[in-house]
PyMOL Python script that loads the backbone (N, CA, C, O; Angstrom):
from pymol import cmd

cmd.read_pdbstr("""\
ATOM      1  N   MET A   1     -45.277  -3.507  20.154  1.00  0.00           N
ATOM      2  CA  MET A   1     -44.794  -2.974  18.907  1.00  0.00           C
ATOM      3  C   MET A   1     -43.311  -3.284  18.730  1.00  0.00           C
ATOM      4  O   MET A   1     -42.868  -4.412  18.948  1.00  0.00           O
ATOM      5  N   LEU A   2     -42.568  -2.287  18.340  1.00  0.00           N
ATOM      6  CA  LEU A   2     -41.133  -2.480  18.133  1.00  0.00           C
ATOM      7  C   LEU A   2     -40.389  -2.110  19.402  1.00  0.00           C
ATOM      8  O   LEU A   2     -40.421  -0.965  19.853  1.00  0.00           O
ATOM      9  N   ASP A   3     -39.733  -3.079  19.953  1.00  0.00           N
ATOM     10  CA  ASP A   3     -38.915  -2.812  21.131  1.00  0.00           C
ATOM     11  C   ASP A   3     -37.508  -2.466  20.677  1.00  0.00           C
ATOM     12  O   ASP A   3     -36.777  -3.330  20.191  1.00  0.00           O
ATOM     13  N   VAL A   4     -37.131  -1.219  20.832  1.00  0.00           N
ATOM     14  CA  VAL A   4     -35.797  -0.776  20.451  1.00  0.00           C
ATOM     15  C   VAL A   4     -34.898  -0.901  21.663  1.00  0.00           C
ATOM     16  O   VAL A   4     -35.137  -0.288  22.704  1.00  0.00           O
ATOM     17  N   LYS A   5     -33.873  -1.694  21.510  1.00  0.00           N
ATOM     18  CA  LYS A   5     -32.931  -1.912  22.605  1.00  0.00           C
ATOM     19  C   LYS A   5     -31.654  -1.145  22.302  1.00  0.00           C
ATOM     20  O   LYS A   5     -31.276  -1.015  21.138  1.00  0.00           O
ATOM     21  N   PRO A   6     -30.998  -0.645  23.309  1.00  0.00           N
ATOM     22  CA  PRO A   6     -29.720   0.031  23.063  1.00  0.00           C
ATOM     23  C   PRO A   6     -28.698  -0.981  22.551  1.00  0.00           C
ATOM     24  O   PRO A   6     -28.713  -2.146  22.949  1.00  0.00           O
ATOM     25  N   PRO A   7     -27.810  -0.529  21.665  1.00  0.00           N
ATOM     26  CA  PRO A   7     -26.807  -1.455  21.125  1.00  0.00           C
ATOM     27  C   PRO A   7     -25.841  -1.930  22.199  1.00  0.00           C
ATOM     28  O   PRO A   7     -25.558  -1.222  23.165  1.00  0.00           O
ATOM     29  N   THR A   8     -25.351  -3.122  22.010  1.00  0.00           N
ATOM     30  CA  THR A   8     -24.390  -3.679  22.965  1.00  0.00           C
ATOM     31  C   THR A   8     -23.048  -2.980  22.801  1.00  0.00           C
ATOM     32  O   THR A   8     -22.769  -2.429  21.735  1.00  0.00           O
ATOM     33  N   PRO A   9     -22.218  -2.990  23.826  1.00  0.00           N
ATOM     34  CA  PRO A   9     -20.910  -2.322  23.725  1.00  0.00           C
ATOM     35  C   PRO A   9     -20.044  -2.866  22.588  1.00  0.00           C
ATOM     36  O   PRO A   9     -19.248  -2.124  22.014  1.00  0.00           O
ATOM     37  N   ALA A  10     -20.188  -4.147  22.257  1.00  0.00           N
ATOM     38  CA  ALA A  10     -19.371  -4.711  21.178  1.00  0.00           C
ATOM     39  C   ALA A  10     -19.737  -4.074  19.837  1.00  0.00           C
ATOM     40  O   ALA A  10     -18.875  -3.909  18.975  1.00  0.00           O
ATOM     41  N   LEU A  11     -20.995  -3.721  19.660  1.00  0.00           N
ATOM     42  CA  LEU A  11     -21.419  -3.094  18.420  1.00  0.00           C
ATOM     43  C   LEU A  11     -21.034  -1.623  18.365  1.00  0.00           C
ATOM     44  O   LEU A  11     -20.888  -1.064  17.278  1.00  0.00           O
ATOM     45  N   GLN A  12     -20.869  -0.996  19.509  1.00  0.00           N
ATOM     46  CA  GLN A  12     -20.504   0.420  19.542  1.00  0.00           C
ATOM     47  C   GLN A  12     -19.025   0.647  19.272  1.00  0.00           C
ATOM     48  O   GLN A  12     -18.641   1.727  18.823  1.00  0.00           O
ATOM     49  N   ALA A  13     -18.192  -0.345  19.536  1.00  0.00           N
ATOM     50  CA  ALA A  13     -16.745  -0.180  19.356  1.00  0.00           C
ATOM     51  C   ALA A  13     -16.436  -0.038  17.868  1.00  0.00           C
ATOM     52  O   ALA A  13     -16.943  -0.800  17.046  1.00  0.00           O
ATOM     53  N   LYS A  14     -15.615   0.924  17.537  1.00  0.00           N
ATOM     54  CA  LYS A  14     -15.212   1.148  16.153  1.00  0.00           C
ATOM     55  C   LYS A  14     -13.754   0.751  15.991  1.00  0.00           C
ATOM     56  O   LYS A  14     -12.956   0.847  16.923  1.00  0.00           O
ATOM     57  N   ALA A  15     -13.430   0.308  14.802  1.00  0.00           N
ATOM     58  CA  ALA A  15     -12.051  -0.079  14.516  1.00  0.00           C
ATOM     59  C   ALA A  15     -11.173   1.167  14.482  1.00  0.00           C
ATOM     60  O   ALA A  15     -11.586   2.214  13.983  1.00  0.00           O
ATOM     61  N   THR A  16      -9.995   1.049  15.001  1.00  0.00           N
ATOM     62  CA  THR A  16      -9.062   2.171  14.951  1.00  0.00           C
ATOM     63  C   THR A  16      -8.467   2.257  13.550  1.00  0.00           C
ATOM     64  O   THR A  16      -8.189   1.231  12.929  1.00  0.00           O
ATOM     65  N   PRO A  17      -8.271   3.462  13.053  1.00  0.00           N
ATOM     66  CA  PRO A  17      -7.701   3.576  11.703  1.00  0.00           C
ATOM     67  C   PRO A  17      -6.249   3.100  11.673  1.00  0.00           C
ATOM     68  O   PRO A  17      -5.540   3.138  12.678  1.00  0.00           O
ATOM     69  N   ALA A  18      -5.841   2.659  10.508  1.00  0.00           N
ATOM     70  CA  ALA A  18      -4.469   2.179  10.341  1.00  0.00           C
ATOM     71  C   ALA A  18      -3.490   3.331  10.535  1.00  0.00           C
ATOM     72  O   ALA A  18      -3.744   4.447  10.082  1.00  0.00           O
ATOM     73  N   LYS A  19      -2.379   3.065  11.202  1.00  0.00           N
ATOM     74  CA  LYS A  19      -1.397   4.106  11.476  1.00  0.00           C
ATOM     75  C   LYS A  19      -0.233   4.079  10.483  1.00  0.00           C
ATOM     76  O   LYS A  19       0.445   5.090  10.302  1.00  0.00           O
ATOM     77  N   CYS A  20       0.001   2.952   9.851  1.00  0.00           N
ATOM     78  CA  CYS A  20       1.110   2.830   8.906  1.00  0.00           C
ATOM     79  C   CYS A  20       0.610   2.170   7.628  1.00  0.00           C
ATOM     80  O   CYS A  20      -0.077   1.149   7.664  1.00  0.00           O
ATOM     81  N   TRP A  21       0.966   2.769   6.510  1.00  0.00           N
ATOM     82  CA  TRP A  21       0.575   2.250   5.207  1.00  0.00           C
ATOM     83  C   TRP A  21       1.828   1.955   4.396  1.00  0.00           C
ATOM     84  O   TRP A  21       2.790   2.722   4.434  1.00  0.00           O
ATOM     85  N   ARG A  22       1.819   0.851   3.668  1.00  0.00           N
ATOM     86  CA  ARG A  22       2.956   0.445   2.844  1.00  0.00           C
ATOM     87  C   ARG A  22       2.471   0.255   1.410  1.00  0.00           C
ATOM     88  O   ARG A  22       1.419  -0.338   1.171  1.00  0.00           O
ATOM     89  N   ASN A  23       3.252   0.767   0.462  1.00  0.00           N
ATOM     90  CA  ASN A  23       2.946   0.602  -0.954  1.00  0.00           C
ATOM     91  C   ASN A  23       3.388  -0.779  -1.425  1.00  0.00           C
ATOM     92  O   ASN A  23       4.412  -1.301  -0.985  1.00  0.00           O
ATOM     93  N   TYR A  24       2.606  -1.359  -2.321  1.00  0.00           N
ATOM     94  CA  TYR A  24       2.963  -2.612  -2.959  1.00  0.00           C
ATOM     95  C   TYR A  24       3.052  -2.378  -4.459  1.00  0.00           C
ATOM     96  O   TYR A  24       2.215  -1.694  -5.048  1.00  0.00           O
ATOM     97  N   TYR A  25       4.078  -2.956  -5.062  1.00  0.00           N
ATOM     98  CA  TYR A  25       4.362  -2.751  -6.474  1.00  0.00           C
ATOM     99  C   TYR A  25       4.432  -4.090  -7.200  1.00  0.00           C
ATOM    100  O   TYR A  25       4.807  -5.103  -6.610  1.00  0.00           O
ATOM    101  N   ARG A  26       4.071  -4.094  -8.477  1.00  0.00           N
ATOM    102  CA  ARG A  26       4.285  -5.249  -9.345  1.00  0.00           C
ATOM    103  C   ARG A  26       5.494  -4.933 -10.215  1.00  0.00           C
ATOM    104  O   ARG A  26       5.511  -3.933 -10.932  1.00  0.00           O
ATOM    105  N   VAL A  27       6.501  -5.794 -10.144  1.00  0.00           N
ATOM    106  CA  VAL A  27       7.738  -5.615 -10.896  1.00  0.00           C
ATOM    107  C   VAL A  27       7.676  -6.524 -12.119  1.00  0.00           C
ATOM    108  O   VAL A  27       7.357  -7.706 -12.000  1.00  0.00           O
ATOM    109  N   TYR A  28       7.983  -5.971 -13.305  1.00  0.00           N
ATOM    110  CA  TYR A  28       7.873  -6.715 -14.552  1.00  0.00           C
ATOM    111  C   TYR A  28       9.198  -7.282 -15.048  1.00  0.00           C
ATOM    112  O   TYR A  28       9.202  -8.212 -15.853  1.00  0.00           O
ATOM    113  N   ARG A  29      10.309  -6.745 -14.587  1.00  0.00           N
ATOM    114  CA  ARG A  29      11.615  -7.259 -15.009  1.00  0.00           C
ATOM    115  C   ARG A  29      12.614  -7.083 -13.880  1.00  0.00           C
ATOM    116  O   ARG A  29      12.341  -6.364 -12.918  1.00  0.00           O
ATOM    117  N   VAL A  30      13.747  -7.720 -13.983  1.00  0.00           N
ATOM    118  CA  VAL A  30      14.774  -7.623 -12.940  1.00  0.00           C
ATOM    119  C   VAL A  30      15.296  -6.187 -12.907  1.00  0.00           C
ATOM    120  O   VAL A  30      15.706  -5.637 -13.929  1.00  0.00           O
ATOM    121  N   LEU A  31      15.273  -5.594 -11.716  1.00  0.00           N
ATOM    122  CA  LEU A  31      15.733  -4.213 -11.540  1.00  0.00           C
ATOM    123  C   LEU A  31      16.801  -4.172 -10.460  1.00  0.00           C
ATOM    124  O   LEU A  31      16.758  -4.943  -9.501  1.00  0.00           O
ATOM    125  N   HIS A  32      17.746  -3.280 -10.620  1.00  0.00           N
ATOM    126  CA  HIS A  32      18.768  -3.044  -9.600  1.00  0.00           C
ATOM    127  C   HIS A  32      18.471  -1.673  -8.996  1.00  0.00           C
ATOM    128  O   HIS A  32      18.830  -0.644  -9.567  1.00  0.00           O
ATOM    129  N   LEU A  33      17.815  -1.668  -7.842  1.00  0.00           N
ATOM    130  CA  LEU A  33      17.418  -0.427  -7.174  1.00  0.00           C
ATOM    131  C   LEU A  33      18.341  -0.190  -5.989  1.00  0.00           C
ATOM    132  O   LEU A  33      18.594  -1.102  -5.201  1.00  0.00           O
ATOM    133  N   GLY A  34      18.839   1.019  -5.863  1.00  0.00           N
ATOM    134  CA  GLY A  34      19.808   1.415  -4.851  1.00  0.00           C
ATOM    135  C   GLY A  34      19.738   0.688  -3.532  1.00  0.00           C
ATOM    136  O   GLY A  34      20.434  -0.310  -3.346  1.00  0.00           O
ATOM    137  N   ARG A  35      18.918   1.159  -2.608  1.00  0.00           N
ATOM    138  CA  ARG A  35      18.914   0.577  -1.264  1.00  0.00           C
ATOM    139  C   ARG A  35      18.136  -0.724  -1.179  1.00  0.00           C
ATOM    140  O   ARG A  35      18.250  -1.436  -0.181  1.00  0.00           O
ATOM    141  N   LEU A  36      17.344  -1.058  -2.201  1.00  0.00           N
ATOM    142  CA  LEU A  36      16.626  -2.327  -2.211  1.00  0.00           C
ATOM    143  C   LEU A  36      17.449  -3.465  -2.785  1.00  0.00           C
ATOM    144  O   LEU A  36      17.149  -4.635  -2.547  1.00  0.00           O
ATOM    145  N   GLY A  37      18.483  -3.129  -3.537  1.00  0.00           N
ATOM    146  CA  GLY A  37      19.297  -4.151  -4.170  1.00  0.00           C
ATOM    147  C   GLY A  37      18.627  -4.656  -5.438  1.00  0.00           C
ATOM    148  O   GLY A  37      17.975  -3.883  -6.140  1.00  0.00           O
ATOM    149  N   THR A  38      18.776  -5.935  -5.742  1.00  0.00           N
ATOM    150  CA  THR A  38      18.181  -6.533  -6.933  1.00  0.00           C
ATOM    151  C   THR A  38      16.760  -6.977  -6.615  1.00  0.00           C
ATOM    152  O   THR A  38      16.525  -7.682  -5.633  1.00  0.00           O
ATOM    153  N   VAL A  39      15.813  -6.559  -7.452  1.00  0.00           N
ATOM    154  CA  VAL A  39      14.408  -6.906  -7.269  1.00  0.00           C
ATOM    155  C   VAL A  39      13.978  -7.727  -8.475  1.00  0.00           C
ATOM    156  O   VAL A  39      14.161  -7.305  -9.617  1.00  0.00           O
ATOM    157  N   PHE A  40      13.407  -8.895  -8.224  1.00  0.00           N
ATOM    158  CA  PHE A  40      12.980  -9.792  -9.288  1.00  0.00           C
ATOM    159  C   PHE A  40      11.495  -9.614  -9.575  1.00  0.00           C
ATOM    160  O   PHE A  40      10.775  -9.071  -8.737  1.00  0.00           O
ATOM    161  N   PRO A  41      11.018 -10.053 -10.732  1.00  0.00           N
ATOM    162  CA  PRO A  41       9.598  -9.903 -11.076  1.00  0.00           C
ATOM    163  C   PRO A  41       8.684 -10.541 -10.034  1.00  0.00           C
ATOM    164  O   PRO A  41       8.991 -11.590  -9.468  1.00  0.00           O
ATOM    165  N   GLY A  42       7.559  -9.882  -9.798  1.00  0.00           N
ATOM    166  CA  GLY A  42       6.591 -10.344  -8.815  1.00  0.00           C
ATOM    167  C   GLY A  42       6.003  -9.162  -8.072  1.00  0.00           C
ATOM    168  O   GLY A  42       6.139  -8.022  -8.514  1.00  0.00           O
ATOM    169  N   ILE A  43       5.356  -9.418  -6.956  1.00  0.00           N
ATOM    170  CA  ILE A  43       4.737  -8.374  -6.133  1.00  0.00           C
ATOM    171  C   ILE A  43       5.613  -8.160  -4.905  1.00  0.00           C
ATOM    172  O   ILE A  43       5.939  -9.104  -4.185  1.00  0.00           O
ATOM    173  N   HIS A  44       5.988  -6.904  -4.677  1.00  0.00           N
ATOM    174  CA  HIS A  44       6.886  -6.565  -3.572  1.00  0.00           C
ATOM    175  C   HIS A  44       6.364  -5.363  -2.820  1.00  0.00           C
ATOM    176  O   HIS A  44       5.759  -4.466  -3.406  1.00  0.00           O
ATOM    177  N   GLY A  45       6.603  -5.346  -1.508  1.00  0.00           N
ATOM    178  CA  GLY A  45       6.282  -4.192  -0.682  1.00  0.00           C
ATOM    179  C   GLY A  45       7.394  -3.169  -0.751  1.00  0.00           C
ATOM    180  O   GLY A  45       8.567  -3.524  -0.870  1.00  0.00           O
ATOM    181  N   GLY A  46       7.032  -1.904  -0.677  1.00  0.00           N
ATOM    182  CA  GLY A  46       8.020  -0.839  -0.681  1.00  0.00           C
ATOM    183  C   GLY A  46       8.760  -0.774   0.648  1.00  0.00           C
ATOM    184  O   GLY A  46       8.283  -1.327   1.640  1.00  0.00           O
ATOM    185  N   PRO A  47       9.906  -0.117   0.692  1.00  0.00           N
ATOM    186  CA  PRO A  47      10.707  -0.081   1.913  1.00  0.00           C
ATOM    187  C   PRO A  47      10.190   0.895   2.967  1.00  0.00           C
ATOM    188  O   PRO A  47      10.540   0.768   4.141  1.00  0.00           O
ATOM    189  N   SER A  48       9.366   1.862   2.575  1.00  0.00           N
ATOM    190  CA  SER A  48       8.937   2.916   3.497  1.00  0.00           C
ATOM    191  C   SER A  48       7.489   2.720   3.930  1.00  0.00           C
ATOM    192  O   SER A  48       6.681   2.142   3.203  1.00  0.00           O
ATOM    193  N   VAL A  49       7.175   3.211   5.127  1.00  0.00           N
ATOM    194  CA  VAL A  49       5.793   3.249   5.605  1.00  0.00           C
ATOM    195  C   VAL A  49       5.377   4.706   5.726  1.00  0.00           C
ATOM    196  O   VAL A  49       6.215   5.582   5.934  1.00  0.00           O
ATOM    197  N   PHE A  50       4.074   4.964   5.593  1.00  0.00           N
ATOM    198  CA  PHE A  50       3.547   6.322   5.579  1.00  0.00           C
ATOM    199  C   PHE A  50       2.385   6.422   6.563  1.00  0.00           C
ATOM    200  O   PHE A  50       1.731   5.419   6.847  1.00  0.00           O
ATOM    201  N   PRO A  51       2.118   7.630   7.091  1.00  0.00           N
ATOM    202  CA  PRO A  51       1.061   7.774   8.091  1.00  0.00           C
ATOM    203  C   PRO A  51      -0.355   7.752   7.516  1.00  0.00           C
ATOM    204  O   PRO A  51      -1.308   7.567   8.272  1.00  0.00           O
ATOM    205  N   SER A  52      -0.525   7.936   6.202  1.00  0.00           N
ATOM    206  CA  SER A  52      -1.871   7.904   5.621  1.00  0.00           C
ATOM    207  C   SER A  52      -1.820   7.240   4.246  1.00  0.00           C
ATOM    208  O   SER A  52      -0.768   7.170   3.610  1.00  0.00           O
ATOM    209  N   GLN A  53      -2.973   6.758   3.809  1.00  0.00           N
ATOM    210  CA  GLN A  53      -3.051   6.102   2.508  1.00  0.00           C
ATOM    211  C   GLN A  53      -2.825   7.096   1.377  1.00  0.00           C
ATOM    212  O   GLN A  53      -2.158   6.766   0.396  1.00  0.00           O
ATOM    213  N   ASN A  54      -3.364   8.303   1.492  1.00  0.00           N
ATOM    214  CA  ASN A  54      -3.183   9.315   0.445  1.00  0.00           C
ATOM    215  C   ASN A  54      -1.714   9.685   0.269  1.00  0.00           C
ATOM    216  O   ASN A  54      -1.235   9.824  -0.857  1.00  0.00           O
ATOM    217  N   LEU A  55      -1.016   9.842   1.356  1.00  0.00           N
ATOM    218  CA  LEU A  55       0.406  10.182   1.288  1.00  0.00           C
ATOM    219  C   LEU A  55       1.198   9.040   0.652  1.00  0.00           C
ATOM    220  O   LEU A  55       2.094   9.288  -0.154  1.00  0.00           O
ATOM    221  N   ALA A  56       0.882   7.801   1.002  1.00  0.00           N
ATOM    222  CA  ALA A  56       1.582   6.654   0.430  1.00  0.00           C
ATOM    223  C   ALA A  56       1.356   6.567  -1.073  1.00  0.00           C
ATOM    224  O   ALA A  56       2.300   6.339  -1.830  1.00  0.00           O
ATOM    225  N   GLU A  57       0.119   6.746  -1.508  1.00  0.00           N
ATOM    226  CA  GLU A  57      -0.177   6.631  -2.936  1.00  0.00           C
ATOM    227  C   GLU A  57       0.415   7.783  -3.741  1.00  0.00           C
ATOM    228  O   GLU A  57       0.851   7.579  -4.874  1.00  0.00           O
ATOM    229  N   SER A  58       0.438   8.989  -3.177  1.00  0.00           N
ATOM    230  CA  SER A  58       1.043  10.104  -3.909  1.00  0.00           C
ATOM    231  C   SER A  58       2.553   9.916  -4.036  1.00  0.00           C
ATOM    232  O   SER A  58       3.129  10.263  -5.067  1.00  0.00           O
ATOM    233  N   TYR A  59       3.201   9.373  -3.009  1.00  0.00           N
ATOM    234  CA  TYR A  59       4.633   9.074  -3.094  1.00  0.00           C
ATOM    235  C   TYR A  59       4.889   8.017  -4.171  1.00  0.00           C
ATOM    236  O   TYR A  59       5.846   8.130  -4.936  1.00  0.00           O
ATOM    237  N   ALA A  60       4.034   6.988  -4.232  1.00  0.00           N
ATOM    238  CA  ALA A  60       4.203   5.918  -5.206  1.00  0.00           C
ATOM    239  C   ALA A  60       4.099   6.447  -6.632  1.00  0.00           C
ATOM    240  O   ALA A  60       4.874   6.039  -7.497  1.00  0.00           O
ATOM    241  N   LEU A  61       3.160   7.343  -6.889  1.00  0.00           N
ATOM    242  CA  LEU A  61       3.013   7.899  -8.234  1.00  0.00           C
ATOM    243  C   LEU A  61       4.249   8.702  -8.639  1.00  0.00           C
ATOM    244  O   LEU A  61       4.702   8.602  -9.779  1.00  0.00           O
ATOM    245  N   GLY A  62       4.796   9.491  -7.723  1.00  0.00           N
ATOM    246  CA  GLY A  62       6.018  10.235  -8.007  1.00  0.00           C
ATOM    247  C   GLY A  62       7.208   9.328  -8.226  1.00  0.00           C
ATOM    248  O   GLY A  62       8.029   9.578  -9.109  1.00  0.00           O
ATOM    249  N   PHE A  63       7.309   8.273  -7.428  1.00  0.00           N
ATOM    250  CA  PHE A  63       8.405   7.312  -7.574  1.00  0.00           C
ATOM    251  C   PHE A  63       8.350   6.624  -8.926  1.00  0.00           C
ATOM    252  O   PHE A  63       9.381   6.457  -9.577  1.00  0.00           O
ATOM    253  N   LEU A  64       7.156   6.220  -9.361  1.00  0.00           N
ATOM    254  CA  LEU A  64       7.023   5.530 -10.643  1.00  0.00           C
ATOM    255  C   LEU A  64       7.297   6.455 -11.823  1.00  0.00           C
ATOM    256  O   LEU A  64       7.786   6.001 -12.857  1.00  0.00           O
ATOM    257  N   GLN A  65       6.994   7.733 -11.688  1.00  0.00           N
ATOM    258  CA  GLN A  65       7.317   8.682 -12.754  1.00  0.00           C
ATOM    259  C   GLN A  65       8.822   8.813 -12.931  1.00  0.00           C
ATOM    260  O   GLN A  65       9.306   8.970 -14.052  1.00  0.00           O
ATOM    261  N   MET A  66       9.563   8.749 -11.831  1.00  0.00           N
ATOM    262  CA  MET A  66      11.027   8.819 -11.917  1.00  0.00           C
ATOM    263  C   MET A  66      11.620   7.517 -12.450  1.00  0.00           C
ATOM    264  O   MET A  66      12.607   7.543 -13.186  1.00  0.00           O
ATOM    265  N   LEU A  67      11.033   6.391 -12.090  1.00  0.00           N
ATOM    266  CA  LEU A  67      11.599   5.094 -12.427  1.00  0.00           C
ATOM    267  C   LEU A  67      11.295   4.659 -13.856  1.00  0.00           C
ATOM    268  O   LEU A  67      12.195   4.229 -14.577  1.00  0.00           O
ATOM    269  N   ASN A  68      10.040   4.765 -14.268  1.00  0.00           N
ATOM    270  CA  ASN A  68       9.627   4.272 -15.584  1.00  0.00           C
ATOM    271  C   ASN A  68       9.941   5.304 -16.670  1.00  0.00           C
ATOM    272  O   ASN A  68       9.530   6.459 -16.554  1.00  0.00           O
ATOM    273  N   PRO A  69      10.656   4.908 -17.713  1.00  0.00           N
ATOM    274  CA  PRO A  69      10.888   5.838 -18.828  1.00  0.00           C
ATOM    275  C   PRO A  69       9.587   6.025 -19.616  1.00  0.00           C
ATOM    276  O   PRO A  69       8.682   5.198 -19.504  1.00  0.00           O
ATOM    277  N   PRO A  70       9.478   7.086 -20.401  1.00  0.00           N
ATOM    278  CA  PRO A  70       8.251   7.315 -21.165  1.00  0.00           C
ATOM    279  C   PRO A  70       7.931   6.140 -22.104  1.00  0.00           C
ATOM    280  O   PRO A  70       8.786   5.694 -22.869  1.00  0.00           O
ATOM    281  N   GLY A  71       6.710   5.658 -22.034  1.00  0.00           N
ATOM    282  CA  GLY A  71       6.268   4.586 -22.910  1.00  0.00           C
ATOM    283  C   GLY A  71       6.641   3.182 -22.484  1.00  0.00           C
ATOM    284  O   GLY A  71       6.306   2.226 -23.184  1.00  0.00           O
ATOM    285  N   ARG A  72       7.341   3.020 -21.333  1.00  0.00           N
ATOM    286  CA  ARG A  72       7.740   1.689 -20.866  1.00  0.00           C
ATOM    287  C   ARG A  72       7.378   1.554 -19.399  1.00  0.00           C
ATOM    288  O   ARG A  72       7.348   2.542 -18.664  1.00  0.00           O
ATOM    289  N   PHE A  73       7.107   0.339 -18.980  1.00  0.00           N
ATOM    290  CA  PHE A  73       6.757   0.089 -17.589  1.00  0.00           C
ATOM    291  C   PHE A  73       7.638  -1.012 -17.031  1.00  0.00           C
ATOM    292  O   PHE A  73       7.554  -2.160 -17.468  1.00  0.00           O
ATOM    293  N   TYR A  74       8.486  -0.669 -16.065  1.00  0.00           N
ATOM    294  CA  TYR A  74       9.294  -1.646 -15.357  1.00  0.00           C
ATOM    295  C   TYR A  74       8.605  -2.075 -14.068  1.00  0.00           C
ATOM    296  O   TYR A  74       8.790  -3.192 -13.583  1.00  0.00           O
ATOM    297  N   MET A  75       7.803  -1.157 -13.525  1.00  0.00           N
ATOM    298  CA  MET A  75       7.160  -1.386 -12.243  1.00  0.00           C
ATOM    299  C   MET A  75       5.815  -0.669 -12.264  1.00  0.00           C
ATOM    300  O   MET A  75       5.676   0.387 -12.881  1.00  0.00           O
ATOM    301  N   ASP A  76       4.819  -1.253 -11.582  1.00  0.00           N
ATOM    302  CA  ASP A  76       3.486  -0.675 -11.519  1.00  0.00           C
ATOM    303  C   ASP A  76       3.017  -0.676 -10.065  1.00  0.00           C
ATOM    304  O   ASP A  76       3.364  -1.578  -9.304  1.00  0.00           O
ATOM    305  N   HIS A  77       2.242   0.317  -9.681  1.00  0.00           N
ATOM    306  CA  HIS A  77       1.733   0.426  -8.309  1.00  0.00           C
ATOM    307  C   HIS A  77       0.439  -0.369  -8.185  1.00  0.00           C
ATOM    308  O   HIS A  77      -0.497  -0.161  -8.957  1.00  0.00           O
ATOM    309  N   LEU A  78       0.384  -1.282  -7.213  1.00  0.00           N
ATOM    310  CA  LEU A  78      -0.846  -2.033  -6.972  1.00  0.00           C
ATOM    311  C   LEU A  78      -1.780  -1.223  -6.078  1.00  0.00           C
ATOM    312  O   LEU A  78      -2.879  -0.856  -6.495  1.00  0.00           O
ATOM    313  N   ALA A  79      -1.354  -0.949  -4.875  1.00  0.00           N
ATOM    314  CA  ALA A  79      -2.152  -0.183  -3.913  1.00  0.00           C
ATOM    315  C   ALA A  79      -1.332   0.015  -2.639  1.00  0.00           C
ATOM    316  O   ALA A  79      -0.258  -0.563  -2.471  1.00  0.00           O
ATOM    317  N   ALA A  80      -1.865   0.839  -1.758  1.00  0.00           N
ATOM    318  CA  ALA A  80      -1.269   0.999  -0.427  1.00  0.00           C
ATOM    319  C   ALA A  80      -2.137   0.219   0.549  1.00  0.00           C
ATOM    320  O   ALA A  80      -3.354   0.401   0.592  1.00  0.00           O
ATOM    321  N   PHE A  81      -1.510  -0.648   1.329  1.00  0.00           N
ATOM    322  CA  PHE A  81      -2.222  -1.471   2.285  1.00  0.00           C
ATOM    323  C   PHE A  81      -1.786  -1.115   3.704  1.00  0.00           C
ATOM    324  O   PHE A  81      -0.648  -0.693   3.909  1.00  0.00           O
ATOM    325  N   PRO A  82      -2.678  -1.281   4.692  1.00  0.00           N
ATOM    326  CA  PRO A  82      -2.257  -1.064   6.081  1.00  0.00           C
ATOM    327  C   PRO A  82      -1.147  -2.038   6.464  1.00  0.00           C
ATOM    328  O   PRO A  82      -1.107  -3.173   5.988  1.00  0.00           O
ATOM    329  N   GLU A  83      -0.266  -1.586   7.312  1.00  0.00           N
ATOM    330  CA  GLU A  83       0.837  -2.419   7.761  1.00  0.00           C
ATOM    331  C   GLU A  83       0.275  -3.667   8.444  1.00  0.00           C
ATOM    332  O   GLU A  83      -0.595  -3.567   9.309  1.00  0.00           O
ATOM    333  N   GLY A  84       0.766  -4.820   8.060  1.00  0.00           N
ATOM    334  CA  GLY A  84       0.271  -6.080   8.603  1.00  0.00           C
ATOM    335  C   GLY A  84      -0.570  -6.841   7.600  1.00  0.00           C
ATOM    336  O   GLY A  84      -0.693  -8.061   7.704  1.00  0.00           O
ATOM    337  N   GLU A  85      -1.154  -6.149   6.629  1.00  0.00           N
ATOM    338  CA  GLU A  85      -1.882  -6.816   5.548  1.00  0.00           C
ATOM    339  C   GLU A  85      -0.942  -6.897   4.349  1.00  0.00           C
ATOM    340  O   GLU A  85      -0.039  -6.072   4.209  1.00  0.00           O
ATOM    341  N   ALA A  86      -1.150  -7.873   3.498  1.00  0.00           N
ATOM    342  CA  ALA A  86      -0.274  -8.043   2.337  1.00  0.00           C
ATOM    343  C   ALA A  86      -1.092  -8.052   1.056  1.00  0.00           C
ATOM    344  O   ALA A  86      -2.271  -8.406   1.063  1.00  0.00           O
ATOM    345  N   ALA A  87      -0.465  -7.663  -0.033  1.00  0.00           N
ATOM    346  CA  ALA A  87      -1.143  -7.625  -1.329  1.00  0.00           C
ATOM    347  C   ALA A  87      -1.241  -9.006  -1.950  1.00  0.00           C
ATOM    348  O   ALA A  87      -2.102  -9.229  -2.801  1.00  0.00           O
ATOM    349  N   ASN A  88      -0.403  -9.922  -1.562  1.00  0.00           N
ATOM    350  CA  ASN A  88      -0.418 -11.246  -2.188  1.00  0.00           C
ATOM    351  C   ASN A  88      -0.843 -12.227  -1.205  1.00  0.00           C
ATOM    352  O   ASN A  88      -0.928 -13.415  -1.517  1.00  0.00           O
TER     353      ASN A  88
END
""", "prot")
cmd.dss("prot")
cmd.show_as("cartoon", "prot")
cmd.util.cbc("prot")
cmd.orient("prot")
């Protein structure tokens, strides 16, 4: 009939969750941001890393509310990626 074999150790190993998450933003115009200096249009990683994806994304939403004036968008949040992976 069906011979059920125990899974091999390679199949049992699980990936470890990411420990550092970095926000990536799309910049629409030249901006002069304090500690980042001059940022040109394109996709850029944020300067800070966060211990979880939820924390990184909530920080990004608050940052964009402070940066973008009502009805205008200078910068947009793409996503939070694990450290070592890139958005572009």
